[in-house]
Every structure is written in structure tokens, then in C-alpha cells.
N, C-alpha and C positions, 0 to 999 in steps of 0.2 A: 371473628377476625375479618378485617377488611381485605377483600381480594385485590390483588395488584393488577394494574392495567398494563398490558404488553402491546408493543408495536413492533412489527417485523418489517424492516426496510430492505427493499430489493432494488439495486441499481439495474436499469434495463436499457440495453441498447440493441435494437433489432432482435427482440426476443419473441417475435410472432410465432415461431414454431413450438415454443414451450410454455407460453404464458398461461394458457388455459389449464394445462395439466399442473403447472406449478401452483396456481391459485387453488385448485381443488385439493391438492395435497396439504397446503398450508392451512386452509380452512378446516380440514379434517383434524389437523394437529391442534388447532385452536379449540375445536369442539372437544377433543380428548382432554385438554387441560381444563376446559370449563367443567367437564364431568368430574374431574378429580379435584375441583375447587382450588386449582393452582392460580388461575388468572380470572379476571372479571369478564363478563359476557360482552362488554364493549371494547375488548381488545381487537386489534385490526392489523391488516397488512397494508403496506404503502409502497407502490412502485414509483421510482424516480426515473422517468423517461429521459435518457441522456441524448436527446436529439435524434431519436430513431428515424430511419428512412422507410421503414415498413409500416405495418398496421399495429404496432405495439400500443400506441396511445389510443387508437380507436377500440381495440380489444379491452384495454383498461377501462374505458368509459362503459363499455357493455357489461363488464364484470362488476363495475361499481353500481350500475343500474339493477343488476340481479341481486347483489348483496352489498349493503352499505358498509360492511367491514372491509371492503376493498377500496382503498383510497389511492390518490396519485398526485404526482407533481410532474409537470412537463417543462423541460428546459427550452429556451428559445433556439438553441443549437447544441451541438456536441461540446460538452465541457470536460469530459473525462470521468472515468470510473470513480476515482477518489473524490472528486467534487460532488458526484452524485451521492455518495455516502455522507459527505459532510452536509449537504443540503438536507437530507432526511433527518439527520441528528439535530441540526440547527433548528429546523422547523418544530421539533418536539421538545427542545430545551425550554424549561420553565412552564411546561404544560402539566396536565394531570396524568401523563403517562409515567409509570413507575420504572418500567424496564424497556430497553430497546435492543432488539437483535438485528444485526446486519448479516445478510447472506446473499450470495449471487443468485440471480433468477434461474440459472440452469439447474439449481439444486444438486450440483455435484457434491457439495458439502451435505452431509446427512441431516435432513431436516428433523428427524426424530430426536436428534441430540438437543434440540431446542428445549424439550421437556426436561432433560437433565440439567440444562443451563438454568432454567427457571427455578428448579428445586434448589440448586446451589445458591442462587440469588436470594431466595426466601430464607435460606439458612444463614445469610449474612454476607455473602460475597458481593463485592461491588462490580467486579469485572470477571467474566468467565470467557476464557479463550477456547475456541474450537481448534484442536490440534490433530493433524493427521498422524496416524500410527501405521499407515500402509500406503506406499506410493506405487503399488504394482500397476495401477491404471495409467501411470505416466509412461512416456517413452523413456528409453535409457538416457537420452540427451537431457530431457527435462529433469529427471531424477538427479543426474550429476550436477547440472547447472544450479538446481535449487539448493542442493546440499552445499555446493561451493559458495553460493550467495550468502547463506546464513553464517558460514564459517568466516567469510571475508568481512561481513558486517560486524560480527562479534570481535574479530581481530582489530577492526578500525575503531572499536569502542562504542558501537551502536547497540543499545540494549534491545534485543528482539526475542520473540518466542519462536524457537525453531519449528518449522513445519506448520506455522500458523499464518493464515492469509488475512482475510477480512471477515471471517465468520466469528462473531463474538457477541456477548451480551454485556451491556453497561447499564447501570442504574442512573437515576436522575441526578444524583450527586456527581457522578463522573461527567455527565453531560454539562453540568454547570461549570465544572473545572475546565472541560474541553473548550467551552465557549471563550475562554480567556486566551486560547492559542490563536493568534491573529495572522500568522504567516500565510502568504498566498499559496505557496508550493508545499503542501503537506505530505508527509510520509506517515500514514496512520499506523502502520505496523510498528513504527519506532516510537510514536508519540504515546500511545496508551500504556506501554510498560513503564514509561517515565512518570506517569501521573501518580502511581502508587496505590494505596488503599488495599483492601483485601481482594485477593484474586484466586482463581482456580482454573484448572484445565479440564476440558472434556475431550476424550479421545475417540476418533472415528476413522473409518476407511472411506476414502473418497471414491465416488462412482465415476464412470465414464460419462461424457456428455452425450445425451440421447439425441439431440437435434441442434441445428444451428452451427455456428462457427465460434471458435475460441475468440475472446476479445483481447487476448494477450499473446499475439504472435511474437516471434523472436525479437523483432525490432522494438516492440513496446516493452518486452521484458527487459531488454538491455537499458532502455531509457528509464524504466521504472527503477532498476537497480542503481543507475547513476544518480537519479533524484534522491534515492534513499541515502546514498553515501554522502552526497554534497549537502543534504539537508541536516545531517546529524554529526558529521565528522569533519574536522579540519586536518586529519592525519595525512591526506594526500598532499596538502601544502607543506606540512612538516617534512614529509618524505622528499619533496622537491628541494626544500631548504637543506636537508641533510645530504642529499645527493650533490647539491652545489658545493657544500663544504668539502665533501669527499673529493670531488673533481678538482677543486682549488688546491687541496693538499697534494693530490697526484700531480697536478700541473707544477707545483712548487718543487716536487722531487725530480720531475723531468727537467726542470730548469737548472737545478743543481747538477744533474747528470750531464746536461748539454754543456754547461760551462766547464765542468771538469774535462769532458771529452775535447772541447775546443782548445783549452790551454795545454792539454797533454798531446795534442796533435792526432787524436783518434776519431776525428769527425768523418762521417760518410755522407753520401748523397741524401739518403733518407726520404726520398719523394713518396714511396708507398705509405710510410708511417705518417707523413704529414697529411696526406689525403684522407687516410682512415681517421686520423684525429679530427680533421675538419668535419667529416660527415658525422662522427659520433657526437661531437660538441654541438653541431647544428641541430641534430635530431633531439638531443636532450633539451636544448633551448626551446625548440618548438613544443615539445611535450610539456615543459614547465609553463610556457605561456598559455597552452591550451587548458591545463588544470586550473591555473589562476583565473583564466578567462571564464571558466565554468562558474566559479564562485562569484566573480564580478557580475555575471549575467543574473545570478540569483538576487544579488543586491539590487540590480536594475529593475527586476520584476517586483521586488518587495516595496521599493520606495514609491512606486506609482500608485499603490493601494487600489488597484482596480478590483471590481467584484469577482469572486471566484466563479460565480455562475449567475445566470439571469433566468428567473422563473417566468414562464409564459402563461401556464394554466395550472389550476389546482382542482382536485376532487376531494371534498371534505365530507 
């Protein structure tokens, strides 16, 4: 039986404190799979340096010199976590790599689960999702916000895997299909479930980050959630439309009431009600314009067809 070639892609932004340890752990896992005859000896790991400002790229070069199974891509600047993942997968599409695993460089996602992912892929699964079954390492705010995020996304009609981030295995068939998705602003957690084919889940508990800082503070988390919603669902615009119909209906009822009151001589000053109505209508209008503007900005970015990222250097 021909052994399958595996590539492990790791987006890296200022990962100087953890990159050596991460590399050691992943190379040991590759060795385990080699011993079990699960993957071929030329399997490798690939760092995608997303414009790091520390020694991440220099350390990647050193690790590559020590072991050729460590490869790398360096962006010309910071293009974002999702684009780093896309770059790694795009570079390996159409190559002799059979399976690609994406995982964050801090290894909070359990790297030992990669072995189970590969076993499921060999059994015929095209996509294997890494799914958290324990969020005790998160703060209470992150637990609540994450659970709310998945519920809102599903309510908006976006197909996602609850408690799945970007830790997944895909085979070459999935990479070929994924290459046909050309939008600039991608929400990967929503795209892969829409591709279809055979899939499975691997469950694990996420560890706490050992060093460095999280790359997803609250501001980025909110921006990421907004990107996911506007990339996959038009329900917010439908909600604005329905709200407009409702307000128009209510306004019509108030008009009838006002006319009846006027002709029956029961009119009153009504200044407070008028002011409240003006503020409510004005606020709703601004909200509606903001939501529609968010979608228009997506169109603006898409029609320019600018590259998602620019590669400066490569280690092959």
C-alpha cells in the first residue's frame, strides 16, 4: 500500500516563544505516524509567517536547516490568520500531498488528534474536523460568547460545526474544490461544511496557551464574527426589510388613530411622543444603513480582485 503524504500547515504571527517547542512536538508526531506506516517519510510541516515582527521567520529558517521536513512561507506583511491558512492550502493544491492538516502554532488544539484524523482519512473521510468537547480552559466570557456565536450563526442559516475552529484535515479532492472559491473575504469555518463529501469529527480538550499572546482579542473576535455573518447570510438585510415593513404598518395605524383623534376633537400636545418617535425612527434608519453598508463594502472589496496575500520568501 502506498503511504499517504501529509502536510501540517501552521499560520504563525509573532510565535517566537513557542515555535521551537511546536516544531519538536509535531516532528515527533510525524515520526510516530511513520513508525505506524500511516504517512510517508517525506511528510512535512509548513509555517506561514503572517508578517511577524519578532524572530519567527529567522527561527523557521534555522529549523529548516536542521530538518528539511520544516518548510515555510513568509508574507510581505500581515494579511491575517485566515489568509495564512488559505495560502498554505493553495500552495499545496495540485501537488503530491494527499492530506493537509491546519492547526494554530500555539498547539492549544491537541496535536495528538492529528493521528486519529489521518486514520479517519485513510478509512475514506475527505474532511475531518477537530471539535472541542471541553471549554474549561476558556474564560467564562469566551465560553458564553463562543456558544452564542455558533447559535447565532446557525439561526442565520450559516452551516457551521459547533466548537470547531480551524483545526481540520482535508484531502487533495477537497483542496481542488476549495480552489474554486474565489471570494476575497473568506470565512473558512463556514465554507468547508458547504463543500460536502464524507466527513467526521475528532473530539479533544483544548489546552491553555503556554506562551505568547492570543491572536484573537475581543476586537478581532467581533470583527471575525461579523465577517462570518455577512459572508454567508443575507438574513440581516431581510430583518431590516421586515422591520421596515413593521414600522410602516405601525405608522399607518398611528396615522389612522391621529386622524380619528383630530376629527373627534381629542388631540393633545404630544411633544414627548413626537420626540421619542423621531429618535427611534432615526436610530432604526442609521442601523439599516449600517447593515446595508456592510454588505456594500463586501462587494467593493470583491470587485477589485486584489490578491489575498503576497508571498515574500519560501522554504521548500
